[in-house]
N, C-alpha and C positions, 0 to 999 in steps of 0.2 A: 591424870589429874586426881588428886586425893579426894576420897569420899567426903571428908569434912568440908573441903572447899566447895564441892558441888552442893552440899546441904545448905551451907551458908548462903550461896547464891540463890538457891531455890526459895529459901525462907525470905530473903530480901526481896525477890521478885514478887512473892505473894503479898508482902506488905504494901507494895506500891500499886499492885494491880488486883485489888480485891474482886472476887467473883470471876476472874479470868484464870486460865491455865497458868501455872507457874512456869511452864515451858513456852510461853508466848514468844520469847526469844532467848535462846541459850547464850551464855557468855562466850566470848571469843577469846580462847586461851592463847596468849602469845608464847608463854612458857610456864610450865609448872615445875620443871627441873627434876621431876621424878624419872623422866626418860630423856634420853639424849635428843630425841626428836619430839617437837611440839605437836599436839593434835592439829594445829593449824598447818595446812600444807605449805611446804617451802621453808619452814622455820626449824632449825636444828641448832645444836651447840655450835656447829660450824657457821651459823649465821651471826654469831656474836663476834665482833672484831674490835681491835684496838689499833692505834697508829704508833708503832714502835719508834718511828722517826720523829715524832713530835717533840720539840725541844723543851716543852714545859715540865716534863716529868716522866715517870714510868707507871704503868698500870698493868694489871694482869687479872685473869679470871679462871676459875675452875669449879667443877662440881665437887661438893664435899658432903659427907654424911651429916645429918642433923636430926634432932628429935623435937618435932613441933607438931603436936597432935598426931595426925596420920601422915604427915610429911616426913620422909626419910632422907631426902637430899635437897640441897639448896645451892644457889650460885654464890660462890665466895669471891668478892671483888676486893682487890688490894690496889693501893695507890701510893705514890710518893712524888711530891713536887720537887723540882730542882730548885736550888738556891736562887732567890730573886725572881722566880717565875711570875709572869703576868698573865699568861694565856691559860685557858681552861684545858682540862683533860677529862677523859671519860670513857665509857663503855657504850658500844653501839650494837643494836640488834638490826640486822638487815631484813627488811620486809619485802615481800614480792608483790608490789602493786596492790597493797591491802585495802579493802573497802571496809571502813569503819563507820559508814554513814548511819547504820542502824543502832549505834550505841551512843551513850551520852556521858559515860564516866570511864576513867582508867582506874584500875584497882591493882594494888601490889602490897605485899608484906615485906617489911625491911627492919633490920636492926643493925646497930653498930657493934663492932667487935671491941669490947671493953679492954681487952689486953693490948690490941694493936693501936687503939685510938681511932677517932673518926670525927668528921665534921658533922654538925647537927643539921645542916641544910644541903640539899641537892637540887639541881635543876633537872626537870624532865622535859624531853623534847621529842616531838614528832616532826618529820620532814617529808615534803612531797615536791615533785617537779613544779617549777613555776610555769604556768600556762603561757605558751608563746615565747618563753625565755630561752636563753642559750642552753645547750646540753650541759648538764652538770650543775646548773644553778638551781638550788633548792630553796623553797621558803619553809619557814618553820613556825610551829606553835609550841610555846613552852610555858612552864610555870614552875614555881619553887615549892618544894615540900620542906617544912621546917619542923624542928622538934623531934628529930630522930634520937632515939635513946638506945641503950644496950638491951632493952626488952623488945620482943617482937611487937610491931604495930602495923595495923592495916591503914593505908592511906587510900582514900577514894577521891579522885580529882575530877571535877567537871571538865569535859572537853572544851566547853565554852570559855573557860579561863584561858585556854591556849589560843588567844585571839588572832594569831597570825594566820590561822587556817580557817577557811569558811566552809568548804565542802570536804568532808572527811572521807575522801576517796583517793586512790592511787598513792597510798602512803608507802614511802620507800625506806624509812629509817625510824627507829626509836632509840633514844640515848639517855643515859644518866650522866650528868655533867657536873664536874667539880670546878669551882672557880677559886683561885688562890685568895682573893680578897674576902670571900665568904667562908674560907676554911682556915681558921687559926691553927689547925692541926696539919702539919706539913706531910704527914704520912699516916696511913690507917687502913681500915678495912670495913666492909659491910657484908651482911648476909641478905640475899634477895630471894624471894619465893613467890609463887603463884601470881604471875603477871598476866592480867586479863583485861579485856574491854567488856563492860557490862551496860545493860540498859536498866535504868531506875525509873524512867518516866518523869523524872524531875530534872529537866535540863538546866534550869536556872537561867539567869539573864544572859543576854548575848549582846555583842557589839552592834548587832543589826536591829536591836529594839528601837522603835521609833518613839520620839517624844510627841505626844498629842497635846498641843496647847489648848486648854479648855475654852478660854475666852475667844480665841480666833476661830476655833471650830464652831462654837455657838453662833458667832457672827456670820460665818459662811452659811451655816445651815439655815439661819433665819432669812437670809437673802436669796437662797436658792442654790447654793453650792459654789465651788471654786471659780467656775467660769462666770457666774453671775456677779461676783464681787469685783471683777476686773475694772469696771467703770468707777467704782468707789475708790479703788486703789489709785487709779489714774487721777482722780480728783484730789488726792492727798499730795500729789507731786508738786514740786516747785515750778515746773515748766515742762515743755514738750517741743520736740523738733518741728520746724515748719515744713521741711522737705526731707526726702530720703537721702538724696545725694546732691553734691555740689560739683559743678564742672571744674576740672583742673585748671582751666583757663582763668578762673576767678582768683586763683591763689597767687600771691605776690611772687615776682621773679627774683627779688632780692632774698638771699638766704636768711638773713636775720629777720626780715619782715615775714617771710614764710613761716619760720619757727614761732614768731610772736603770734601770728594768726592761728597756727596749730594749737598753741597753748591757750589762747583766748577761747577758741571753739571748744576745746576739751574741757576747760573749766566751766563754760556755760552748760555743757552736758552733765558734768558731775554735780553742779549745783542744782540743775533742773531735775535730774533723776534721783532726787533724795526726798525723803519724807519731810514735808513742809513743817509739820508740828514737832517732830522728834529730832530733826537734823541728822538723820542717819542715811547713808547712801544705800540704795537698793542694789543688790548684788548683780542682777541680770535683767536687761530688757532686750527682747528679741523682736525684730521687725520682720514682717512677711510681705515684702514687695511694696510696701507703702508706709509713709510716716503717719497715716491716720491711726488714731488710738484703737479703732476696731480691728486693725491689721497688725497688732502687736501683742506680745505676751509680757506681762510685768511681774517680775518675781519680787514680792515684798518681803524679802528676807535679806540678812546681811551677815557677814562674819567679822571677827575682830581684826583681821588684817585690813579689811575694807575700812573699818572705823579708824584704825591707826593711821592709814595713809590719807584718809579724808581730813583728819586733823592737819596733816602736813600739806594737803592740797590747799587748805584755807590760808596757811602761811605763804605758800608759793603764789597764790593769787594776789595776796597783799604785796609781796615783794615785786611782782610783775606789774603792779599798778591797776589790776582789774577791779579790786575793791579797796576801800580805805581802811584805816586802822580800826575805826569804830565798827564798821560792818564785820570785819574779821573777828573782833571780840564778841559781837552779838552771835555770830555763827558758832564760834567755839563754845560760848556759854551754853547754847542750846544743845550742842552735841555732848558736852560734858555733863549737863543735867540729865540727859537720857542715860549716859553711862552709869551715873550714880544711882539710877533706878533699877538697873538690870540685876537679875539674880546672878550670884557668883558662887564660887567654891574656893575656899581658902584664899580669898582675895583675887582669884583669877576668874576671868570671864569664860563662859562656855563658848564653843566655837561658832554657833549660829543662834540668831535671834530673829523673831518676827518684827519687822519695822513698823507694822500697824499697831500691834498690841504690846510690843516689847517683851513678849514671853520668850523664854528660851526654847529652842527647837532641837537641841542636841544634848546628849549625855557626855560628850567628849570635850576635854580641855586640852587644847593643842599647844605644844611648846613653841613651835615656830610662829604660829599666829599670835600667841600671847606676846612674843617678843616684838612683833611688828607694832602691836598696840603700845607697848612700852616705849618703843622708839618714837612713835608719834607723840606721846606724852612728853618725852624728853625734849623733842624739838619745840613743842609749845612752851614748856616752862622756861626755855632759854630765849624765846623770841617774844613772849608776852608776859612780862613780869607780874602783871596783875593776876594772872592765872596760875602762877607757879605753885602756890600752895595747894590748890585743888589737884593739879597734876601730880605733885609730890606725894600726896596722900594715896592716890591710886597706885603709884609706883611702889611705894614702900610697903604696902600691905601684901605684895606678891613676894613669895620666896621660891625661887626657881629650883631649889633643892628637891622639890616634889617630883621633878622630871629627871633627876639625876640618878643614874644607876652606879652606886659606889663600887660595885664589883668590876664592871667594865669601864668605869669612869667616863661614861658617855651620857648624853642627853637622850632620853627616850622620846618617841614621837608625841606622846601625850598621855593622858590619864582618862580612863573610863570610870566616871564617878559612880555609876550604878552597879559596877561589877563587885567590888571596886578593885581595879587593877591598872597598872601601867600598860600602855600599848606594847605590843610584842617587839617592835623594831626600834633601833636607835639611829641617831644621826652619826654614823661611824666614819663618814668620809668628810674631810675638812672642806673640800671645795664644793659646797652647796649653799643655797640661800640661807640655811640654818646657822651658818657660822656667825652671823650677826647676833643671833640669840645667845650663842655661847659666850661671846664677848660681853654682852649685857649681864649674863648670869655671873661671870667672873668679876666684872666691874662692880656689881652690887655686893660681892662677897658671899654670894649664895653657894657657889661651887668653887673648888680650888683651881688655881692657875694650871695645874698639871693636866686638867681636862683638855686644854687646847692641844697638848702634845700627844694625847691618846687618840685623837682623830687621825685616821689614816690619810697620808699623802698618796700612797699607792697601796694596793693589796699584795699579799704574797704571790709568788709566781705559780704556786701549786693551785691557786684559784683559776683553773684552766678555762673557766667560762668568760674570762675577761676579753675585751675587744683586742687587747694586745698585752704582751708580757712587759712589765715595767723595766725600765733601764736604770742602772746604778742604784738599785734599792739596797743601800747600805745604812748602817747605823749612823745617826747624826746626833750631835749634842748642841742644844740651844738653850741658853738661860739655865743651864744646869740640868736639863731634862734630855734623856736619850730616847730616840725613837727612830723607826725606819723612814728613810726618805724615798727618793726615786721619782721618776717622771716617765711620760710617754713622749713619742716623737711622731711628727708628720711632716714630710718634705723638709727634713733637717731642722724643724722648729720644735723646741722643747716646751712641755706644759705639764702641769699637774692636773689630772683629769677630774671632771665632775662625774656624777652618776650617769646622767643621760645625755650630756653634751648639749644642753639647751642654754641659750643666753640668759634665761631667767635665773638658773642656778649660778652662772658665772658672774652676772653683773648686777642683780637686784640689790645686794648690800651696798653697792656704790651710790645708791640713791641718797643714803645718809652718811656713809663713811667713805672718805677720800682715801681709798686703799693705795692709790698710786703715790700719794704723798706720805702716808704713814707706814706703808709696808711695801716700799718700792721694789725690793729685790725678791719678794715672794708673791703676795696676793696681787700687788699692782702690776708686776711683770706678767703674771698669769692672765690678768684681764686683757692685756694687750695681745697676748698670744691667742687666747680663746676668740677674741673678736676677729683677728686677722685670719685664723684658720677657719672659723665659722663662715666668714665672707667668701673665702676662696673655695671652700668645700661646696657651698651652694652654687656659686657662679661657674666654677671650673669643673667640679666633679659631677654635680647634679645637672648642670646646664640651665639653671634657673636665671632669669633676667633680674631678679631681686633676691634679697636674702633676709633672714630673720626667723630661724626655727626655734620655737619655744612652745610650751604648753598653751593651748588656745582652743577656741571654738572651731568646729568644722562646718564648712558650707552645707554639708549633707545632714547636719544635725549632731548634737552632742558635743563633747569636749574630749580632747586627747592630748597625749604628750608627744612632742616632736623635738628633734635635736639633730645635730651633726654627730652621727654615730661615732666617728673616730675620736671625738672629744670626751666621750663618756667611758667609764669602766664597763658598764653594760651597753650603753648607747641606745638612745631612742631612734625610731625610724624617721626618715624624712617625710615631709608632707606639706601642709599649708604653711604660708608665711604670715607672721603676725606683726603689725606695725610696732607693738610695744617693744619687741626685741630690737628693732632698728633704733627706736628712741633710746633705749638703754645704752646703745653703743655710742650715743652722743657724749657719754661720760668718758670714753676712751679714744675714739676716732671720730671727732665731730664732722669732718669733711666727708668721709665715706658714709657716715650715718645720714647726714642731711641729703646727700645725693640719692641715697637709697629710699628715703622717705618721699622725695620728689618722684622717683621712678614709680613707686607704688601708687601715688596719686594720679600720675599721668597715664599709666598703663591700664589701670583697673578702676571700675566704679566703686571704690572702697572708701571715699571721703564723703562724709555727710555733714549735716548741719552742726553736729557736735564733734567734728573731727573724724579721725579714722575709725572705721568699724574694726571688729576684732581680728579678722583673718581673711585671706584670699588664697585660693589654690592657683599658683602661677601657671599650672599646666592647662587648666580649664577656664580660668578667669572667674570662677564662681566665688561669690563673696558670702561670708558669714555675717549677716546684717544684725549683729549683736553688739550691745554696749555692756561690757563687764567692768564693774567699778574698779576691781583690782588692776586690770590692764590699762584702763584710762588714767588711773592715778599714776601708774609708772610712767606713762607718757608725759603727763603734766610736770611731775617732779623732776624728771630727767631734763626736760627742756628748761625749766626754771633754773636748775643748777648750771646748765650750759650758758644761758643768757645772763645770769646774774653772778657769775664767778663763784660757783659752788656755794650759794647762800645757804641752802638746807644743810649741806655737809658741814658748814662752819658752825651753825647753831647746834648741830648734834655733837660735834667735836668739843664744844665748850662745856658739855655736861660733865659733872664730876664723875659719873659712872664710867664714861668713856675715857676721861682723863687718866683714870687709874690703869687702863689697859694699853693705852697708846705706846708707852715706852717699850713694852716687850714685843710689839708687833714688828718693829723695824729690825729686830735682831736676826730673823731667819732669812736664809738665802736658799731658794728652791734648787738652784742649778749650779752651785759651786762644786 
């Protein structure tokens, strides 16, 4: 390490830790390039690698002499993109299970080679193994450095900006990545020097920073704390169940009457477990062996998906005859009035709010949750003309471009307003619940149509952590866009996989979009395949008497992801069965779904005064006595579509946003 580099770090440490030893913690040098071997054990020039077989271009690296202060050598990095390349290329430093938890910044010196040319922006990435994940599957934290010039510059990057990693231990890789859409220069070179992790004592904001709502906090403190306010929250509710469970013998024997009873009970619960004044659904109510208020925990918070689906719930209840048009308008007006009072960011709602005080309780703005709220507003404006103007104003102030990464041409998970940075990960796989948001963003004109074809149908075979290698992954051209296709198989059935293999990912968009009608040879066919394979996997492979694996509550407490592993690229583990998954299947295989819902009610004490509880363990019979607004809404909307000939789907399809994208949906054939 050069003397000048050490002196700068010592001086910097002293500035941030006055009165303490400048050597309170020494920098962790990843490479100074003065020597072939780094001072950090296990790192040498041989630890730098490239992938010569990667089709996007060519890259190389070598040590070269340089005169920069006391530095005499630096790493020279050259690149050239192939013509028409879309994928990233870069240089990777292999790390040996590196522990960086004591540091808060990455520091490096870099300049572009003026003679060779260079891009002004580079992505920096760290990667570590995914806990509990398949071998070879790494999660990453990354950020961009921009403004690189032909002069040496020091970039110091807070590790908190790389929000895909929360615990900075067991690091396996560091990489500098070039993306063709961020690099107008197709070939060039950089000089890199003095790469180190440092501790400044100024970590900056983190994605884990909590939002403390002052009004709610003061209210709780005045009344004696969070437990003490539970009776007051209960008093704000519109209703409460009279009993914990209902005997299955009470349920109608006729299938249509049974589903009507399920919808009616579910609606009563959704209406009851909402804030009476603000018209917002409470996210979670947990019962502990009794329906008495003192034996329950009431979570007076909600998120924007809950609100979007609650708007649709009201329309579903009107269409099913549970409420009249006047009551529906009153309820919608109350909920919209609360929405118009909530704090927003660039027209978007934050992910969570307190239903008692309406204060935001999150720094995060979620792409997929925002999309479900937009979907709810679209349904309302097409079913209640008197409210169309209010809904349209809320829709039009949102520009989904804020979630769009133009380099990858994908939608990111969301935006951390306080950092401010986009979330680390994108919705890169087509077959997830987020595909509906992509259609809305394209239909609004906020992102280009090409985005739809940049989402992966399958991943490359060299992603060896996948649950299986994709078949027939060849280039396909649809509507003028070329992209890799491919599919998975199970027992001779073909399907395009989701990430985890849950019915939530596969079928939730069908609540509003009739994919079997508008995308019959792609998304529609896939819904049939996922439902059939999911059912058979649970009954035949797992030996369950019922089926319906999807993210849900656990009887032992908490919430987790469950799925049919074979249906996912990664594949969630099997576990509890949730009624909302069976209800979603009404949109694809109503006879099998209805029979499964009956089995759930007859075999287990899982049906209550407000319909099905959230989940049951089919192996132990234990029930998660929770009502989650999200899952209950999915049940109600699915049943309403089934009983009323796709009524919610028809309102949604009539919206001009969706009308713009319906024509291109029918063109793709997944399995030709």
